[in-house]
N, C-alpha and C positions, 0 to 999 in steps of 0.2 A: 508293411507292418500295421497290424490291427491293434486299435486302441481298446484296452478290454473295457467293459462297461463299469467298472467299479472305480475308473479314473474319476477325480474330480479335480479341475483347474483351480478352484477358489482355495484348494489347500496348500497350494505353493505362496500365496500372500496372505497368511492368518489376519484376519480384519479384527483391529482391537476395537475397543470401546470407541465411540465419537468422542472428539474432544470440543466441546461448545463454548470452551473459555479461547481457545486458539482463534474460533471464527467470529467470536464477538470481538476478539481484539483485532483480527484483519478489518472488519468492518468499522472499528473505530478510527482504524488506522485512515482508512478509505475516506471518512469521514472528516479527518483532520485535514488530510491533501486535497480534498474538494475545498474546504474553507481557506486553506493556503492560498489555492489558485486563485479564490475570488477577493480575497484579500490583496493579493499582489496585482491582479487587474486593476480592481479599485484606485490603487495608488499608481500605476503607471498610467491608466487613464487621466488622472488629475496632474499628473507631472507632464503629460503632453498636450495639457491643456484643455480639455474636456470639463465639462462641469462637476463640481466635487459630487462623488457618488454617495458618500456616506454623511451628506451636510458639513457640520462644522469640525468635525473629526478630523476632516484631510483638507481643508480649505485653503492652507497654505502650501507652499512648495515644501517648507521642513517636514509636515505632519505628513504629506504624502509619501516623501522619502521614508519616513518610519513607518508609513502602514506597509509601504512596498517592502521593505526589509523584515517587517514582521511577518507578513504574508509568505514571504521566501522561506522564512525560517520555519514556519507552521509547515509549509508543503515539505519542506527538507525533514521535519519531525516525523510526519505522517508517511513518505517513503519509507524511511528509515524502520518505522515500526511494523510497515506492511512487510518489508523485507525479512524481518527478525521473526515475526509471526508464520510466515512461509518456511522460513528455514527451520523452524522448531517443529514442523509436520514431517520434516524429511525423513526422520530415523523411521517411520512406519512404511518407507518404501522397500524394494529390493536391495539387496545388499552388492550394489556394484559398485566399481572404482568411480569416484566423482569425476573424473577428467574423460570417462567415457560416455557418461551422459551428455544430452542436450543441457543447454544453459535455458531454464526457462523465465528465470527474474533477474 
């Protein structure tokens, strides 16, 4: 079967306006996740006996534990925000049942 010359595959998925707000949100979420990883690594390094990474902020084991907990909380917040921003972009895709699609995030 020959495809006619008037066929345009781009019409199957209409392209909406680009949403920069979601892209900025995803970038901010990635920065939060990186900051959380760095804070958690600094707290864990001090708890394991390495020299304080942030000076007097985590010189004691209690301060290092608080830094580790805050780092994990910021990491969780960044990952949650990243997944939320990715989920908000999903309605622009094809209308396929969600259980038939591959899990990407």
